[in-house]
Structure formats: C-alpha cells, structure tokens
The first five atom37 places (N, CA, C, CB, O) and aatype in JSON, in Angstrom:
{
  "aatype": [12, 15, 10, 15, 15, 0, 14, 16, 10, 14, 6, 19, 3, 6, 13, 6, 18, 16, 6, 10, 6, 5, 0, 11, 15, 9, 10, 19, 11, 14, 14, 1, 19, 0, 0, 15, 14, 9, 2, 10, 6, 4, 11, 18, 16, 5, 16, 19, 6, 10, 14, 2, 16, 15, 14, 16, 1, 1, 2, 0, 12, 19, 10, 7, 6, 19, 19, 7, 9, 8, 9, 15, 3, 6, 9, 10, 16, 3, 7, 12, 19, 3, 10, 15, 11, 13, 1, 14, 9, 0, 1, 10, 7, 18, 12, 3, 18, 4, 16, 19, 3, 2, 19, 13, 16, 12, 13, 13, 14, 3, 11, 16],
  "atom_mask": [
    [1, 1, 1, 1, 1],
    [1, 1, 1, 1, 1],
    [1, 1, 1, 1, 1],
    [1, 1, 1, 1, 1],
    [1, 1, 1, 1, 1],
    [1, 1, 1, 1, 1],
    [1, 1, 1, 1, 1],
    [1, 1, 1, 1, 1],
    [1, 1, 1, 1, 1],
    [1, 1, 1, 1, 1],
    [1, 1, 1, 1, 1],
    [1, 1, 1, 1, 1],
    [1, 1, 1, 1, 1],
    [1, 1, 1, 1, 1],
    [1, 1, 1, 1, 1],
    [1, 1, 1, 1, 1],
    [1, 1, 1, 1, 1],
    [1, 1, 1, 1, 1],
    [1, 1, 1, 1, 1],
    [1, 1, 1, 1, 1],
    [1, 1, 1, 1, 1],
    [1, 1, 1, 1, 1],
    [1, 1, 1, 1, 1],
    [1, 1, 1, 1, 1],
    [1, 1, 1, 1, 1],
    [1, 1, 1, 1, 1],
    [1, 1, 1, 1, 1],
    [1, 1, 1, 1, 1],
    [1, 1, 1, 1, 1],
    [1, 1, 1, 1, 1],
    [1, 1, 1, 1, 1],
    [1, 1, 1, 1, 1],
    [1, 1, 1, 1, 1],
    [1, 1, 1, 1, 1],
    [1, 1, 1, 1, 1],
    [1, 1, 1, 1, 1],
    [1, 1, 1, 1, 1],
    [1, 1, 1, 1, 1],
    [1, 1, 1, 1, 1],
    [1, 1, 1, 1, 1],
    [1, 1, 1, 1, 1],
    [1, 1, 1, 1, 1],
    [1, 1, 1, 1, 1],
    [1, 1, 1, 1, 1],
    [1, 1, 1, 1, 1],
    [1, 1, 1, 1, 1],
    [1, 1, 1, 1, 1],
    [1, 1, 1, 1, 1],
    [1, 1, 1, 1, 1],
    [1, 1, 1, 1, 1],
    [1, 1, 1, 1, 1],
    [1, 1, 1, 1, 1],
    [1, 1, 1, 1, 1],
    [1, 1, 1, 1, 1],
    [1, 1, 1, 1, 1],
    [1, 1, 1, 1, 1],
    [1, 1, 1, 1, 1],
    [1, 1, 1, 1, 1],
    [1, 1, 1, 1, 1],
    [1, 1, 1, 1, 1],
    [1, 1, 1, 1, 1],
    [1, 1, 1, 1, 1],
    [1, 1, 1, 1, 1],
    [1, 1, 1, 0, 1],
    [1, 1, 1, 1, 1],
    [1, 1, 1, 1, 1],
    [1, 1, 1, 1, 1],
    [1, 1, 1, 0, 1],
    [1, 1, 1, 1, 1],
    [1, 1, 1, 1, 1],
    [1, 1, 1, 1, 1],
    [1, 1, 1, 1, 1],
    [1, 1, 1, 1, 1],
    [1, 1, 1, 1, 1],
    [1, 1, 1, 1, 1],
    [1, 1, 1, 1, 1],
    [1, 1, 1, 1, 1],
    [1, 1, 1, 1, 1],
    [1, 1, 1, 0, 1],
    [1, 1, 1, 1, 1],
    [1, 1, 1, 1, 1],
    [1, 1, 1, 1, 1],
    [1, 1, 1, 1, 1],
    [1, 1, 1, 1, 1],
    [1, 1, 1, 1, 1],
    [1, 1, 1, 1, 1],
    [1, 1, 1, 1, 1],
    [1, 1, 1, 1, 1],
    [1, 1, 1, 1, 1],
    [1, 1, 1, 1, 1],
    [1, 1, 1, 1, 1],
    [1, 1, 1, 1, 1],
    [1, 1, 1, 0, 1],
    [1, 1, 1, 1, 1],
    [1, 1, 1, 1, 1],
    [1, 1, 1, 1, 1],
    [1, 1, 1, 1, 1],
    [1, 1, 1, 1, 1],
    [1, 1, 1, 1, 1],
    [1, 1, 1, 1, 1],
    [1, 1, 1, 1, 1],
    [1, 1, 1, 1, 1],
    [1, 1, 1, 1, 1],
    [1, 1, 1, 1, 1],
    [1, 1, 1, 1, 1],
    [1, 1, 1, 1, 1],
    [1, 1, 1, 1, 1],
    [1, 1, 1, 1, 1],
    [1, 1, 1, 1, 1],
    [1, 1, 1, 1, 1],
    [1, 1, 1, 1, 1],
    [1, 1, 1, 1, 1]
  ],
  "atom_positions": [
    [[140.74, -50.97, 93.53], [140.31, -49.62, 93.82], [138.97, -49.64, 94.53], [140.23, -48.78, 92.53], [138.77, -48.93, 95.51]],
    [[138.05, -50.44, 94.03], [136.73, -50.5, 94.63], [136.78, -51.09, 96.04], [135.79, -51.33, 93.76], [136.12, -50.59, 96.95]],
    [[137.57, -52.15, 96.23], [137.67, -52.77, 97.56], [138.18, -51.79, 98.61], [138.59, -53.98, 97.5], [137.75, -51.83, 99.76]],
    [[139.11, -50.9, 98.22], [139.69, -49.98, 99.2], [138.71, -48.89, 99.63], [140.93, -49.34, 98.63], [138.98, -48.16, 100.58]],
    [[137.58, -48.78, 98.95], [136.58, -47.78, 99.35], [135.51, -48.36, 100.26], [135.93, -47.18, 98.12], [134.56, -47.67, 100.63]],
    [[135.64, -49.62, 100.63], [134.66, -50.26, 101.5], [134.62, -49.56, 102.86], [134.98, -51.76, 101.68], [135.66, -49.14, 103.37]],
    [[133.43, -49.42, 103.46], [133.32, -48.77, 104.77], [133.77, -49.71, 105.9], [131.87, -48.3, 105.01], [132.94, -50.22, 106.65]],
    [[135.07, -49.93, 106.0], [135.6, -50.83, 107.02], [135.84, -50.1, 108.34], [136.91, -51.47, 106.53], [135.8, -48.87, 108.39]],
    [[136.07, -50.86, 109.37], [136.41, -50.28, 110.67], [137.84, -49.73, 110.62], [136.27, -51.33, 111.8], [138.64, -50.2, 109.82]],
    [[138.16, -48.74, 111.45], [139.5, -48.13, 111.42], [140.64, -49.13, 111.63], [139.58, -47.06, 112.46], [141.73, -48.92, 111.11]],
    [[140.41, -50.2, 112.39], [141.48, -51.17, 112.67], [141.73, -52.14, 111.53], [141.15, -51.95, 113.92], [142.66, -52.95, 111.62]],
    [[140.94, -52.1, 110.46], [141.13, -53.0, 109.31], [142.29, -52.5, 108.47], [139.83, -53.09, 108.45], [142.33, -51.34, 108.08]],
    [[143.24, -53.38, 108.19], [144.38, -53.06, 107.33], [143.92, -53.18, 105.88], [145.61, -54.01, 107.61], [143.64, -54.28, 105.4]],
    [[143.83, -52.04, 105.18], [143.32, -52.05, 103.8], [144.25, -52.79, 102.85], [143.1, -50.63, 103.31], [143.79, -53.33, 101.84]],
    [[145.54, -52.83, 103.13], [146.45, -53.59, 102.26], [146.15, -55.09, 102.38], [147.93, -53.3, 102.64], [146.13, -55.8, 101.37]],
    [[145.92, -55.57, 103.58], [145.55, -56.97, 103.76], [144.18, -57.25, 103.14], [145.54, -57.35, 105.26], [143.99, -58.25, 102.46]],
    [[143.24, -56.36, 103.38], [141.87, -56.52, 102.88], [141.82, -56.58, 101.35], [140.98, -55.37, 103.38], [141.08, -57.38, 100.78]],
    [[142.61, -55.74, 100.68], [142.61, -55.67, 99.21], [143.65, -56.57, 98.58], [142.83, -54.25, 98.76], [143.66, -56.76, 97.36]],
    [[144.55, -57.14, 99.4], [145.65, -57.98, 98.93], [146.59, -57.22, 97.96], [145.09, -59.22, 98.24], [147.11, -57.81, 97.01]],
    [[146.78, -55.94, 98.22], [147.71, -55.13, 97.43], [149.08, -55.11, 98.1], [147.16, -53.68, 97.24], [149.18, -55.09, 99.33]],
    [[150.12, -55.12, 97.28], [151.49, -55.07, 97.8], [151.86, -53.64, 98.17], [152.49, -55.64, 96.76], [151.52, -52.69, 97.46]],
    [[152.56, -53.5, 99.3], [152.99, -52.19, 99.79], [154.37, -51.81, 99.28], [152.98, -52.16, 101.31], [155.21, -52.67, 99.0]],
    [[154.59, -50.51, 99.16], [155.92, -49.95, 98.9], [156.17, -48.92, 100.0], [156.03, -49.3, 97.45], [155.26, -48.2, 100.4]],
    [[157.4, -48.86, 100.48], [157.75, -47.93, 101.55], [157.73, -46.5, 101.01], [159.13, -48.27, 102.15], [158.26, -46.22, 99.94]],
    [[157.12, -45.61, 101.78], [157.16, -44.19, 101.45], [158.46, -43.59, 101.97], [155.93, -43.43, 102.04], [159.12, -44.19, 102.82]],
    [[158.82, -42.44, 101.46], [160.07, -41.79, 101.85], [159.85, -40.66, 102.85], [160.79, -41.26, 100.62], [160.61, -40.52, 103.81]],
    [[158.81, -39.85, 102.63], [158.59, -38.65, 103.44], [157.45, -38.76, 104.44], [158.34, -37.5, 102.55], [157.32, -37.91, 105.32]],
    [[156.63, -39.79, 104.32], [155.52, -39.98, 105.26], [155.53, -41.42, 105.74], [154.16, -39.63, 104.59], [156.16, -42.29, 105.13]],
    [[154.83, -41.68, 106.84], [154.83, -43.02, 107.43], [153.99, -44.03, 106.66], [154.33, -42.93, 108.84], [154.45, -45.16, 106.46]],
    [[152.77, -43.68, 106.2], [151.95, -44.71, 105.52], [152.61, -45.21, 104.24], [150.56, -44.14, 105.2], [153.22, -44.44, 103.51]],
    [[152.47, -46.5, 103.97], [153.03, -47.05, 102.73], [152.18, -46.65, 101.53], [153.14, -48.59, 102.81], [151.08, -46.11, 101.69]],
    [[152.69, -46.91, 100.34], [151.96, -46.62, 99.11], [151.71, -47.93, 98.37], [152.74, -45.62, 98.21], [152.26, -48.97, 98.74]],
    [[150.89, -47.9, 97.34], [150.56, -49.1, 96.56], [151.69, -49.37, 95.57], [149.19, -48.94, 95.83], [151.95, -48.55, 94.68]],
    [[152.35, -50.5, 95.71], [153.53, -50.82, 94.89], [153.22, -50.88, 93.4], [154.12, -52.14, 95.33], [154.03, -50.43, 92.59]],
    [[152.08, -51.42, 93.02], [151.77, -51.61, 91.6], [151.31, -50.33, 90.9], [150.7, -52.65, 91.46], [151.21, -50.32, 89.67]],
    [[151.04, -49.28, 91.65], [150.56, -48.04, 91.03], [151.71, -47.33, 90.32], [149.93, -47.11, 92.09], [152.77, -47.15, 90.91]],
    [[151.52, -46.91, 89.06], [152.6, -46.23, 88.34], [152.86, -44.81, 88.83], [152.28, -46.19, 86.89], [153.92, -44.25, 88.57]],
    [[151.9, -44.23, 89.55], [152.08, -42.9, 90.14], [151.58, -42.95, 91.58], [151.3, -41.79, 89.32], [150.49, -43.44, 91.86]],
    [[152.41, -42.45, 92.51], [152.04, -42.36, 93.92], [152.31, -40.95, 94.42], [152.81, -43.41, 94.77], [153.32, -40.33, 94.05]],
    [[151.41, -40.46, 95.25], [151.6, -39.17, 95.9], [151.75, -39.41, 97.4], [150.41, -38.19, 95.6], [150.92, -40.08, 98.01]],
    [[152.8, -38.87, 97.99], [152.95, -38.9, 99.45], [152.36, -37.59, 99.96], [154.46, -39.08, 99.89], [152.74, -36.5, 99.51]],
    [[151.44, -37.69, 100.92], [150.74, -36.51, 101.41], [150.81, -36.41, 102.92], [149.29, -36.52, 100.96], [150.82, -37.41, 103.63]],
    [[150.85, -35.16, 103.4], [150.72, -34.89, 104.82], [149.3, -34.37, 105.07], [151.8, -33.85, 105.31], [148.81, -33.51, 104.33]],
    [[148.67, -34.89, 106.09], [147.3, -34.52, 106.44], [147.2, -33.03, 106.71], [146.83, -35.31, 107.66], [148.04, -32.45, 107.41]],
    [[146.16, -32.39, 106.15], [145.89, -30.99, 106.38], [144.63, -30.8, 107.21], [145.77, -30.25, 105.07], [144.66, -30.18, 108.27]],
    [[143.51, -31.34, 106.71], [142.25, -31.19, 107.44], [141.19, -32.15, 106.92], [141.75, -29.75, 107.33], [141.32, -32.71, 105.83]],
    [[140.16, -32.33, 107.71], [139.0, -33.1, 107.31], [137.81, -32.16, 107.26], [138.73, -34.3, 108.29], [137.56, -31.42, 108.21]],
    [[137.08, -32.19, 106.15], [135.89, -31.35, 105.98], [134.67, -32.27, 106.04], [135.94, -30.54, 104.63], [134.53, -33.18, 105.23]],
    [[133.8, -32.02, 107.0], [132.56, -32.79, 107.11], [131.59, -32.29, 106.06], [131.95, -32.66, 108.54], [131.37, -31.09, 105.92]],
    [[131.0, -33.22, 105.3], [130.07, -32.89, 104.23], [128.65, -33.28, 104.62], [130.48, -33.58, 102.92], [128.46, -34.12, 105.5]],
    [[127.66, -32.67, 103.97], [126.27, -33.04, 104.28], [126.06, -34.54, 104.12], [125.29, -32.27, 103.38], [126.66, -35.18, 103.26]],
    [[125.2, -35.08, 104.97], [124.99, -36.51, 105.0], [123.56, -36.81, 105.43], [126.0, -37.2, 105.93], [123.05, -36.21, 106.38]],
    [[122.91, -37.73, 104.74], [121.55, -38.1, 105.11], [121.49, -39.43, 105.86], [120.67, -38.16, 103.88], [120.42, -39.84, 106.3]],
    [[122.63, -40.1, 105.99], [122.66, -41.39, 106.67], [123.09, -41.21, 108.13], [123.62, -42.37, 105.94], [124.14, -40.62, 108.39]],
    [[122.3, -41.7, 109.07], [122.7, -41.57, 110.48], [123.83, -42.53, 110.88], [121.5, -41.81, 111.36], [124.42, -42.36, 111.94]],
    [[124.12, -43.51, 110.05], [125.13, -44.51, 110.42], [126.45, -44.36, 109.66], [124.58, -45.9, 110.18], [127.41, -45.06, 109.97]],
    [[126.51, -43.47, 108.69], [127.75, -43.3, 107.91], [128.21, -41.85, 107.92], [127.55, -43.78, 106.46], [127.4, -40.92, 107.87]],
    [[129.5, -41.7, 107.99], [130.12, -40.38, 107.94], [130.38, -40.01, 106.49], [131.43, -40.35, 108.77], [130.71, -40.88, 105.68]],
    [[130.24, -38.74, 106.15], [130.54, -38.25, 104.81], [131.55, -37.12, 104.97], [129.23, -37.77, 104.05], [131.19, -36.0, 105.34]],
    [[132.8, -37.41, 104.7], [133.86, -36.44, 104.94], [134.86, -36.44, 103.8], [134.58, -36.73, 106.27], [135.05, -37.45, 103.12]],
    [[135.5, -35.3, 103.58], [136.55, -35.17, 102.58], [137.85, -34.88, 103.34], [136.22, -34.03, 101.52], [137.92, -33.93, 104.12]],
    [[138.87, -35.69, 103.1], [140.16, -35.52, 103.76], [141.09, -34.81, 102.79], [140.76, -36.88, 104.22], [141.25, -35.23, 101.64]],
    [[141.7, -33.72, 103.25], [142.62, -32.94, 102.41], [144.04, -33.1, 102.92], [142.21, -31.44, 102.41], [144.28, -33.29, 104.11]],
    [[144.99, -33.03, 101.99], [146.38, -33.16, 102.35], [147.28, -32.36, 101.44], [0.0, 0.0, 0.0], [146.86, -31.93, 100.37]],
    [[148.5, -32.16, 101.87], [149.52, -31.46, 101.08], [150.44, -32.5, 100.48], [150.31, -30.43, 101.95], [151.01, -33.33, 101.2]],
    [[150.6, -32.47, 99.16], [151.51, -33.39, 98.49], [152.94, -32.98, 98.81], [151.26, -33.41, 96.94], [153.36, -31.85, 98.54]],
    [[153.71, -33.93, 99.39], [155.1, -33.65, 99.76], [156.08, -34.53, 99.0], [155.29, -33.84, 101.25], [157.3, -34.33, 99.08]],
    [[155.57, -35.5, 98.27], [156.44, -36.39, 97.48], [155.67, -37.02, 96.35], [0.0, 0.0, 0.0], [154.49, -37.36, 96.5]],
    [[156.33, -37.19, 95.22], [155.7, -37.79, 94.03], [156.61, -38.89, 93.51], [155.43, -36.71, 92.93], [157.82, -38.7, 93.39]],
    [[156.02, -40.04, 93.19], [156.75, -41.16, 92.6], [156.08, -41.49, 91.26], [156.75, -42.42, 93.56], [154.88, -41.76, 91.21]],
    [[156.86, -41.46, 90.19], [156.34, -41.76, 88.85], [157.25, -42.8, 88.21], [156.25, -40.46, 87.96], [158.46, -42.62, 88.15]],
    [[156.65, -43.88, 87.74], [157.4, -44.94, 87.08], [157.95, -44.45, 85.75], [156.51, -46.18, 86.87], [157.24, -43.8, 84.98]],
    [[159.22, -44.75, 85.48], [159.84, -44.37, 84.2], [159.1, -44.96, 83.01], [161.29, -44.82, 84.17], [159.14, -44.4, 81.91]],
    [[158.42, -46.08, 83.22], [157.72, -46.77, 82.12], [156.56, -45.97, 81.54], [157.22, -48.1, 82.6], [156.11, -46.27, 80.43]],
    [[156.05, -44.98, 82.26], [154.92, -44.2, 81.75], [155.33, -42.79, 81.33], [153.82, -44.13, 82.8], [154.49, -41.92, 81.1]],
    [[156.65, -42.57, 81.23], [157.14, -41.26, 80.8], [157.53, -41.28, 79.33], [158.34, -40.83, 81.65], [158.04, -42.27, 78.82]],
    [[157.27, -40.17, 78.66], [157.74, -39.94, 77.29], [158.37, -38.56, 77.29], [156.57, -40.04, 76.23], [157.7, -37.57, 77.57]],
    [[159.65, -38.49, 76.98], [160.39, -37.23, 76.99], [160.25, -36.48, 78.32], [159.91, -36.34, 75.85], [160.12, -35.26, 78.35]],
    [[160.26, -37.24, 79.42], [160.2, -36.64, 80.74], [158.82, -36.22, 81.21], [0.0, 0.0, 0.0], [158.69, -35.66, 82.3]],
    [[157.79, -36.48, 80.42], [156.42, -36.1, 80.76], [155.58, -37.35, 80.94], [155.81, -35.17, 79.67], [155.81, -38.36, 80.27]],
    [[154.58, -37.3, 81.85], [153.67, -38.42, 82.02], [152.87, -38.6, 80.74], [152.73, -38.19, 83.24], [152.26, -37.65, 80.24]],
    [[152.88, -39.81, 80.21], [152.16, -40.14, 78.98], [150.93, -40.95, 79.37], [153.08, -40.94, 77.96], [151.02, -42.16, 79.61]],
    [[149.77, -40.29, 79.45], [148.55, -40.94, 79.92], [148.15, -42.13, 79.07], [147.42, -39.94, 79.94], [147.49, -43.04, 79.56]],
    [[148.53, -42.13, 77.8], [148.17, -43.26, 76.94], [148.95, -44.53, 77.28], [148.4, -42.89, 75.48], [148.58, -45.61, 76.83]],
    [[150.01, -44.4, 78.07], [150.81, -45.57, 78.43], [150.23, -46.35, 79.61], [152.22, -45.15, 78.76], [150.6, -47.5, 79.82]],
    [[149.33, -45.74, 80.38], [148.78, -46.5, 81.51], [147.28, -46.32, 81.7], [149.49, -46.1, 82.78], [146.71, -46.93, 82.59]],
    [[146.64, -45.52, 80.91], [145.19, -45.35, 80.9], [144.59, -45.31, 82.31], [144.54, -46.48, 80.11], [144.02, -46.31, 82.76]],
    [[144.71, -44.19, 83.01], [144.18, -44.11, 84.37], [142.66, -44.27, 84.41], [144.58, -42.77, 85.01], [141.97, -44.02, 83.42]],
    [[142.17, -44.69, 85.56], [140.73, -44.87, 85.77], [140.22, -43.67, 86.56], [140.42, -46.22, 86.52], [140.86, -43.22, 87.51]],
    [[139.06, -43.16, 86.17], [138.43, -42.04, 86.87], [137.03, -42.43, 87.34], [138.37, -40.78, 85.95], [136.32, -43.15, 86.64]],
    [[136.66, -41.97, 88.5], [135.31, -42.21, 89.01], [134.43, -41.05, 88.56], [135.29, -42.36, 90.57], [134.78, -39.89, 88.78]],
    [[133.31, -41.36, 87.95], [132.41, -40.34, 87.42], [131.29, -39.99, 88.39], [131.82, -40.8, 86.12], [130.78, -38.87, 88.37]],
    [[130.9, -40.91, 89.22], [129.77, -40.72, 90.11], [128.9, -41.96, 90.05], [0.0, 0.0, 0.0], [129.04, -42.79, 89.15]],
    [[128.0, -42.08, 91.01], [127.17, -43.28, 91.12], [128.1, -44.49, 91.1], [126.1, -43.36, 89.95], [129.01, -44.57, 91.92]],
    [[127.89, -45.42, 90.21], [128.76, -46.59, 90.08], [129.52, -46.55, 88.76], [127.94, -47.89, 90.19], [129.98, -47.59, 88.28]],
    [[129.65, -45.37, 88.16], [130.25, -45.22, 86.83], [131.72, -44.8, 86.9], [129.46, -44.2, 86.02], [132.1, -43.94, 87.7]],
    [[132.53, -45.43, 86.05], [133.95, -45.15, 85.93], [134.29, -45.02, 84.46], [134.81, -46.26, 86.61], [133.5, -45.39, 83.59]],
    [[135.48, -44.48, 84.16], [135.94, -44.43, 82.78], [137.46, -44.55, 82.76], [135.48, -43.11, 82.08], [138.12, -44.39, 83.78]],
    [[138.0, -44.83, 81.58], [139.45, -44.83, 81.38], [139.78, -43.73, 80.38], [139.96, -46.22, 80.89], [138.95, -43.35, 79.56]],
    [[141.0, -43.23, 80.46], [141.44, -42.19, 79.53], [141.85, -42.88, 78.23], [142.62, -41.34, 80.12], [142.83, -43.62, 78.19]],
    [[141.09, -42.63, 77.18], [141.36, -43.24, 75.88], [141.79, -42.23, 74.82], [140.14, -43.97, 75.4], [142.39, -42.61, 73.82]],
    [[141.49, -40.97, 75.05], [141.8, -39.94, 74.06], [142.4, -38.74, 74.78], [140.52, -39.53, 73.24], [141.72, -38.11, 75.59]],
    [[143.65, -38.42, 74.5], [144.33, -37.31, 75.15], [144.62, -36.24, 74.11], [145.65, -37.79, 75.84], [145.14, -36.53, 73.03]],
    [[144.27, -35.0, 74.43], [144.57, -33.89, 73.53], [145.03, -32.7, 74.36], [143.33, -33.52, 72.67], [144.79, -32.64, 75.57]],
    [[145.69, -31.76, 73.71], [146.22, -30.57, 74.38], [145.34, -29.38, 74.04], [147.7, -30.3, 73.96], [144.96, -29.19, 72.89]],
    [[145.01, -28.58, 75.05], [144.26, -27.34, 74.85], [144.94, -26.28, 75.7], [142.72, -27.5, 75.25], [144.98, -26.39, 76.92]],
    [[145.48, -25.26, 75.06], [146.22, -24.23, 75.76], [145.27, -23.21, 76.38], [147.2, -23.53, 74.82], [144.18, -22.97, 75.85]],
    [[145.67, -22.61, 77.49], [144.89, -21.56, 78.13], [144.88, -20.33, 77.23], [145.45, -21.22, 79.53], [145.86, -20.08, 76.52]],
    [[143.81, -19.55, 77.24], [143.79, -18.34, 76.43], [144.75, -17.3, 76.98], [142.36, -17.76, 76.36], [144.97, -17.22, 78.19]],
    [[145.31, -16.5, 76.1], [146.21, -15.42, 76.48], [145.37, -14.21, 76.89], [147.2, -15.07, 75.31], [144.56, -13.73, 76.09]],
    [[145.54, -13.72, 78.12], [144.71, -12.62, 78.62], [145.23, -11.25, 78.25], [144.6, -12.71, 80.12], [144.69, -10.25, 78.72]],
    [[146.25, -11.17, 77.42], [146.8, -9.84, 77.1], [146.06, -9.19, 75.97], [148.26, -9.94, 76.74], [146.4, -8.07, 75.58]]
  ]
}
C-alpha cells in the first residue's frame, strides 16, 4: 500500500514497481489488485486540485463512480462483509495507520 503511493512518473507501472499481482477488471480497462479481498471498479469523474505549498508536487483528489464491486466469499458472513475476517488498514494522517480491531453496530436515530 505504501509503495503504491510513491510519487512516480506517469510511465511507471505501479504493479511492476510494487510487485503486486494483477486481476482483470470486468467493466473498466485498468486491472485490480488480485490479493485484495475487496476491489472497486471505477470510472473517472473528475480531478479536484487542492491547496499545495510545494512548487514541485501536485496535490489533487481524483473522484470516480463505482461501477463494479468484487468481494471475496472468504470475508462474508451471512452475505455481509465481515470486517473482523480481514481487518482492513486505514490511513489516519501523517505517517499513522490503524487496523479495524473492534466492530460494533450503531443505528441512525429515528427522525419521526
């Protein structure tokens, strides 16, 4: 995950750079990461330029529309994604990350 965020040149193949195995996508041209238990196929929507203080680096957010979802059966329980079965990693900011270790349900309040 960290290697794929490196500021490489556009012609660098990130799959080769990270040594990750590819899986063919169904609805979009770019491949997906084979080892990932969940993959989203997305169509490009827009790029939003964000404030930046570095004259040599771009700071942009790329947005897309999800058009396909792939979920491994191994992480499902009763047809629902079971986060405790694969403990996803989340980026918190700076150089900090975390894994999901405690999952609980909290229902939305009823507005009636």
